[in-house]
Structure formats: C-alpha cells, structure tokens
C-alpha positions as CSV (number, residue, x, y, z in Angstrom):
1,M,-27.1,11.6,-21.9
2,S,-24.7,8.7,-21.9
3,A,-25.8,5.2,-20.9
4,P,-24.8,4.0,-17.5
5,K,-21.6,2.0,-17.5
6,N,-21.8,-1.8,-17.0
7,P,-20.9,-2.5,-13.3
8,L,-18.6,-5.4,-14.4
9,C,-16.7,-3.2,-16.8
10,S,-16.4,-0.5,-14.2
11,F,-15.1,-3.1,-11.7
12,V,-12.4,-4.6,-14.0
13,S,-11.3,-1.2,-15.3
14,S,-10.8,0.2,-11.7
15,S,-7.5,-0.2,-9.9
16,I,-9.1,-1.8,-6.8
17,G,-11.1,-4.2,-9.1
18,R,-8.0,-5.4,-10.8
19,K,-6.1,-5.8,-7.6
20,L,-8.9,-7.9,-6.2
21,I,-8.9,-10.1,-9.3
22,V,-5.1,-10.6,-8.9
23,A,-5.5,-11.3,-5.2
24,I,-8.4,-13.8,-5.6
25,T,-6.8,-15.7,-8.5
26,G,-3.5,-15.7,-6.6
27,L,-5.3,-17.2,-3.6
28,A,-6.6,-19.9,-5.8
29,F,-3.1,-20.8,-6.8
30,V,-1.9,-20.7,-3.2
31,L,-4.6,-23.3,-2.3
32,F,-3.8,-25.3,-5.4
33,L,-0.1,-25.4,-4.6
34,A,-0.8,-26.9,-1.1
35,G,-3.0,-29.6,-2.6
36,H,-0.7,-30.3,-5.5
37,L,2.3,-30.6,-3.2
38,T,0.5,-33.0,-0.9
39,G,-0.3,-35.3,-3.9
40,N,3.2,-35.0,-5.4
41,L,4.9,-36.0,-2.1
42,L,3.1,-39.4,-2.3
43,I,5.9,-40.3,-4.7
44,F,8.0,-41.0,-1.6
45,A,5.2,-43.4,-0.4
46,G,6.0,-45.7,-3.3
47,E,4.9,-46.6,-6.8
48,D,1.5,-48.1,-5.8
49,A,0.4,-45.1,-3.6
50,F,1.4,-42.5,-6.3
51,N,-0.2,-44.4,-9.2
52,E,-3.4,-44.9,-7.2
53,Y,-3.5,-41.1,-6.5
54,A,-2.9,-40.3,-10.2
55,Y,-5.5,-42.8,-11.3
56,F,-8.0,-41.2,-8.9
57,L,-7.3,-37.8,-10.3
58,H,-7.8,-38.8,-13.9
59,H,-11.0,-40.8,-13.1
60,F,-12.7,-38.5,-10.7
61,L,-16.2,-37.6,-11.9
62,H,-15.7,-40.1,-14.8
63,G,-12.6,-38.2,-15.9
64,A,-14.3,-34.8,-16.0
65,G,-13.0,-33.6,-12.6
66,V,-9.4,-33.1,-13.7
67,W,-10.5,-31.2,-16.8
68,V,-12.8,-28.9,-14.7
69,A,-9.8,-28.2,-12.4
70,R,-7.5,-27.6,-15.4
71,L,-10.0,-25.2,-17.0
72,G,-10.5,-23.3,-13.7
73,L,-6.8,-23.0,-13.2
74,L,-6.3,-21.8,-16.8
75,V,-8.9,-19.1,-16.4
76,C,-7.3,-18.0,-13.1
77,L,-3.8,-18.0,-14.7
78,V,-4.9,-15.9,-17.7
79,L,-6.7,-13.4,-15.4
80,H,-3.8,-13.3,-12.9
81,V,-1.2,-12.6,-15.6
82,W,-3.3,-10.2,-17.6
83,F,-4.4,-8.0,-14.8
84,T,-0.9,-8.1,-13.2
85,I,0.5,-6.7,-16.4
86,L,-2.1,-4.0,-16.6
87,L,-1.5,-3.0,-13.0
88,T,2.3,-2.9,-13.6
89,K,1.8,-0.7,-16.7
90,E,-0.5,1.6,-14.7
91,N,2.0,1.9,-11.8
92,K,4.8,2.8,-14.2
93,S,2.6,5.4,-16.0
94,A,1.5,7.0,-12.7
95,R,5.0,7.2,-11.1
96,P,6.9,10.4,-11.8
97,K,10.2,9.8,-13.6
98,Y,12.2,11.2,-10.6
99,A,10.5,9.0,-8.0
100,H,13.1,6.3,-7.5
101,Q,13.1,6.0,-3.7
102,A,10.1,3.6,-3.5
103,T,11.7,1.3,-6.1
104,V,15.0,1.3,-4.1
105,Q,13.2,0.4,-0.9
106,A,11.0,-2.2,-2.4
107,P,11.8,-5.9,-1.7
108,K,13.8,-7.5,-4.5
109,S,11.0,-10.1,-4.9
110,S,8.4,-7.4,-5.6
111,R,10.7,-5.7,-8.2
112,I,11.0,-8.9,-10.3
113,M,7.4,-10.1,-9.8
114,I,6.5,-9.6,-13.5
115,W,9.6,-11.4,-14.7
116,S,9.4,-14.3,-12.2
117,G,5.7,-14.6,-13.1
118,L,6.4,-14.8,-16.8
119,T,9.2,-17.4,-16.2
120,I,6.8,-19.4,-14.1
121,L,4.3,-19.2,-16.9
122,A,6.9,-20.6,-19.3
123,F,7.6,-23.4,-16.8
124,I,3.9,-24.3,-16.5
125,I,3.7,-24.6,-20.3
126,Y,6.8,-26.8,-20.4
127,H,5.6,-28.9,-17.4
128,I,2.2,-29.5,-19.1
129,L,3.9,-30.5,-22.4
130,H,6.4,-32.8,-20.5
131,F,4.1,-34.7,-18.1
132,T,0.5,-34.0,-19.2
133,A,0.6,-33.9,-23.0
134,R,3.8,-36.0,-23.0
135,V,5.3,-34.3,-26.0
136,G,8.8,-35.3,-27.2
137,N,9.0,-38.5,-25.0
138,D,7.7,-42.0,-24.9
139,Y,5.7,-41.8,-21.7
140,N,2.7,-43.3,-23.5
141,G,4.6,-46.4,-24.3
142,D,4.2,-49.9,-23.0
143,R,6.9,-49.4,-20.4
144,Y,4.7,-46.9,-18.6
145,Q,1.7,-49.2,-18.3
146,T,1.0,-50.8,-15.0
147,T,-1.8,-52.6,-13.1
148,L,-3.0,-51.3,-9.7
149,K,-3.5,-53.5,-6.7
150,T,-7.2,-53.1,-7.3
151,G,-6.9,-54.6,-10.7
152,E,-7.3,-51.5,-12.9
153,D,-4.9,-50.9,-15.8
154,A,-3.3,-47.5,-15.3
155,H,-0.6,-45.2,-16.5
156,N,2.6,-45.6,-14.5
157,A,2.9,-41.9,-13.4
158,W,5.4,-42.8,-10.7
159,L,7.9,-44.2,-13.2
160,M,7.2,-41.3,-15.6
161,V,8.2,-38.8,-12.9
162,I,11.3,-40.8,-11.9
163,D,12.5,-41.0,-15.5
164,G,11.5,-37.3,-16.1
165,F,13.7,-36.0,-13.3
166,S,16.5,-38.4,-14.0
167,W,17.3,-36.0,-16.9
168,W,19.3,-33.1,-15.5
169,P,17.9,-30.3,-17.6
170,A,14.4,-31.1,-16.5
171,A,15.4,-31.4,-12.8
172,L,17.4,-28.1,-12.9
173,F,14.6,-26.2,-14.7
174,Y,12.2,-27.4,-12.1
175,V,14.4,-26.2,-9.2
176,I,14.9,-22.8,-10.9
177,A,11.2,-22.5,-11.5
178,M,10.3,-23.4,-7.9
179,T,12.9,-20.8,-6.7
180,L,11.3,-18.1,-8.8
181,L,7.8,-19.3,-7.8
182,C,8.6,-19.0,-4.1
183,S,10.2,-15.6,-4.7
184,H,6.9,-14.6,-6.3
185,L,4.9,-16.2,-3.6
186,S,6.7,-14.7,-0.7
187,H,5.7,-11.2,-1.8
188,G,2.4,-12.1,-3.4
189,L,0.9,-14.0,-0.4
190,A,1.3,-11.1,2.0
191,S,-0.1,-8.8,-0.7
192,I,-3.2,-10.9,-1.0
193,F,-4.0,-10.3,2.7
194,Q,-3.4,-6.6,2.2
195,T,-5.7,-6.3,-0.9
196,L,-8.4,-8.2,0.9
197,G,-8.2,-5.8,3.8
198,L,-6.9,-8.4,6.3
199,R,-3.5,-6.9,6.8
200,T,-3.2,-4.3,9.6
201,K,-0.4,-3.1,11.8
202,K,-1.5,-5.7,14.4
203,T,-1.8,-8.6,12.0
204,A,1.2,-7.8,9.7
205,P,3.9,-9.6,11.7
206,L,1.8,-12.8,11.9
207,I,0.9,-12.6,8.2
208,N,4.5,-12.0,7.2
209,L,5.7,-15.0,9.3
210,T,2.9,-17.2,7.9
211,A,3.7,-16.2,4.3
212,K,7.4,-17.0,4.8
213,A,6.7,-20.3,6.5
214,Y,4.2,-21.4,3.8
215,T,6.6,-20.4,1.1
216,L,9.5,-22.4,2.7
217,V,7.3,-25.5,3.0
218,I,6.2,-25.2,-0.6
219,F,9.8,-24.6,-1.8
220,L,11.4,-27.5,0.1
221,G,8.5,-29.8,-0.6
222,F,8.6,-29.3,-4.4
223,I,12.4,-29.3,-4.9
224,S,12.8,-32.4,-2.7
225,I,11.4,-34.5,-5.5
226,P,13.8,-33.7,-8.4
227,I,16.7,-33.5,-5.9
228,A,15.9,-36.9,-4.4
229,I,15.6,-38.5,-7.9
230,Y,18.5,-36.8,-9.7
231,L,21.1,-36.3,-7.0
232,F,20.3,-39.3,-4.7
233,G,18.9,-41.8,-7.3
234,F,15.5,-42.2,-5.6
235,G,13.5,-44.8,-7.6
236,C,16.1,-45.0,-10.3
237,S,16.8,-48.7,-9.8
238,C,13.2,-49.5,-10.8
239,K,12.3,-51.5,-13.9
C-alpha cells in the first residue's frame, strides 16, 4: 500500500492549485503596482518629497523593511513565472492539434501572456541593475548625495531617476515594458477574479471595466515619468 501523498504536493501538482498560486501571486503584484506607482509619482512633487519617500523606504524597520518586501516580491515572481509556464505547457499538451478555434477567439493579450511576462521579467532585472544595484553608472557618486530638510544625509534618488530617464534607450525600454505589462495586466486581472471564483455573469461587466480602468491608470501613471523627463525635460535643468 502506497503512502498518502503530501497535501501540499497534491495542491501544487493539480491544475486548480497552480491556477490559485498564479492568481494569488498576481494579486500581490497588482497591489504592489498601485503602491509603487503612488510612490513614484511623488517625483512630480519635487526633489525633497521624492527623496524623503526614498529615504523612508530604505530605513523602514532599520533598513530591513525594504529587503523583506524585495524577498517577498522575488518569491511571488518566481512562483508566478514558474507555474504560469507549467500551466501553459499543460494547456498545449491537453489541446488537440486540430483545435484552433479557441486560440483564434482568444484575446490577443492572452495569446502573448507568456512572452509579455518573460519580457517584463527581463525589464525587472534591468530595472534592478539600473536603479537598485546601480551597475554600469555612477549613481553612487558624490553628485547623487544630498541632505534632507530634516538633516539626514541621503541618496539623491530624484536626481538619479531624472538622469536615468534622460537617456533615451532607458526611457524607451521603460515605456515598452509598461505597454507589455499592461497588456499582461488587462487579461491577468480579470483572470484573477475568475480563478478566485468571484467572476460570474452578473459581475463580469463590472470586473472587466474595473480591470481596464485600473490598467489604464497604471499605464498612464508609469509612462508619464519617462515621457515628462525625456520628451518635456522635467527636472533636467537641475544641478
């Protein structure tokens, strides 16, 4: 008689379990995007406001807060990507070779979910190297040191972002990545509600409208920063 299968193993090996993992980790990113955008838009409030926000993030819980958040997001990212790939492979294996109608009718965003997701992953890696690890630039130099109104010495994150998006390849890549992100998001957000059992015939119109509205806000909010800096010269007369 074989030993009973571990409940966790049974859950992650089942289709519904994998879909729930993708949905829950996706929801974590949806909430993260809202908070991240709110903080990023402080760049338009001026150098002091943005640098105080950046200083708070990096000193919250004596500096541990930002690392806890990063670790949590990394775990969510790995789980989201891995189980999305597994589900995609399962769907392809289960679909008869002659069954093309569902693919033809599927929204374009859903058909490119895996590719947009991998492109977004590449952007996240680049974004971390660019602004967090500061690889290949001098963002750790003396030019990027400042003093807050409260007297603390801090990194001038505001100037770093201004200089970063003053370089057209970075600004363009950011806009492209946000476009793909929102293509991914427009399909994924509605799917989250469906996987969690909250999408019905009655609630579907409201969920679809909410997903589109949220996606539009996220898209316009994020691309407004590189566009304002590179195309309209916001902040570029500083220091």
